[in-house]
C-alpha positions as CSV (number, residue, x, y, z in Angstrom):
1,X,0.1,-0.1,-0.1
2,X,1.4,3.2,-1.1
3,X,0.9,6.2,1.3
4,X,2.6,9.6,1.9
5,X,4.3,10.1,5.6
6,X,4.2,13.6,7.1
7,X,6.7,13.1,10.0
8,X,7.4,15.2,12.8
9,X,11.1,14.2,12.5
10,X,11.8,15.7,8.6
11,X,10.6,19.0,6.7
12,X,9.2,16.8,3.6
13,X,7.0,14.4,3.1
14,X,7.8,10.7,1.9
15,X,6.7,8.5,-0.3
16,X,6.7,5.3,1.9
17,X,4.8,1.6,1.3
18,X,2.6,0.5,4.7
19,X,2.6,-3.0,5.7
20,X,-1.0,-4.5,5.3
21,X,-2.3,-7.7,7.4
22,X,-4.6,-10.0,5.4
23,X,-7.6,-11.5,6.8
24,X,-7.0,-15.3,5.9
25,X,-4.4,-17.0,3.2
26,X,-7.4,-16.4,0.0
27,X,-6.2,-14.1,-2.8
28,X,-9.5,-12.4,-2.1
29,X,-9.0,-11.7,1.6
30,X,-9.7,-8.5,2.9
31,X,-6.4,-6.4,3.9
32,X,-6.0,-4.0,6.5
33,X,-3.3,-1.3,6.7
34,X,-0.9,-1.6,9.7
35,X,-0.6,1.9,10.2
36,X,1.5,1.6,13.7
37,X,4.2,0.5,11.7
38,X,4.5,3.8,10.1
39,X,4.1,6.1,13.1
40,X,7.1,7.1,15.9
41,X,6.4,7.5,19.8
42,X,4.5,4.1,20.1
43,X,5.7,4.1,23.8
44,X,4.0,7.8,24.6
45,X,0.9,7.1,22.4
46,X,-0.1,3.4,21.4
47,X,-3.3,4.3,20.1
48,X,-3.7,5.1,16.5
49,X,-6.8,7.6,15.2
50,X,-8.1,7.1,11.6
51,X,-10.3,9.2,9.6
52,X,-11.6,9.1,6.3
53,X,-12.3,12.5,4.1
54,X,-13.7,12.9,0.4
55,X,-12.2,15.5,-1.7
56,X,-14.5,16.9,-4.7
57,X,-12.4,18.6,-7.4
58,X,-14.2,19.4,-10.4
59,X,-15.5,16.2,-12.0
60,X,-13.3,13.9,-9.7
61,X,-13.5,12.5,-6.2
62,X,-10.9,11.4,-4.1
63,X,-11.3,9.5,-1.4
64,X,-8.5,9.3,1.5
65,X,-7.6,7.5,4.8
66,X,-5.6,9.6,7.3
67,X,-3.9,7.8,10.1
68,X,-2.5,9.9,13.2
69,X,-1.5,9.9,16.7
70,X,-3.1,12.5,19.2
71,X,-1.6,13.6,22.4
72,X,-0.6,16.9,23.8
73,X,3.3,15.5,24.2
74,X,4.1,14.6,20.7
75,X,6.3,16.4,19.0
76,X,4.9,19.4,16.7
77,X,4.4,18.4,13.0
78,X,6.1,21.4,10.9
79,X,4.2,20.3,7.5
80,X,0.8,20.3,9.0
81,X,-0.2,23.1,11.6
82,X,-3.2,21.3,13.3
83,X,-1.1,18.3,13.9
84,X,1.3,16.5,16.6
85,X,3.6,13.5,15.6
86,X,3.4,12.1,12.3
87,X,0.5,11.9,9.8
88,X,0.2,9.1,7.2
89,X,-2.2,9.9,4.1
């Protein structure tokens, strides 16, 4: 799964591959992203939040799933003003 990582440790977003976990070994099995592998500070905040957003641009519609951690002690994210810690889109 390709995604973009907005890390609090870097000043530019990075294209990264996120691991996925499948429900069973079948080819048609549903796979789930493992966002925990991408986000730092697991000891400070082990929980990962997610939300889905839809962007309408002209006649096109884009759907994104955003993974992030929310804690007052996480490092401020310089690329995204409202977030602290890492964000994966």
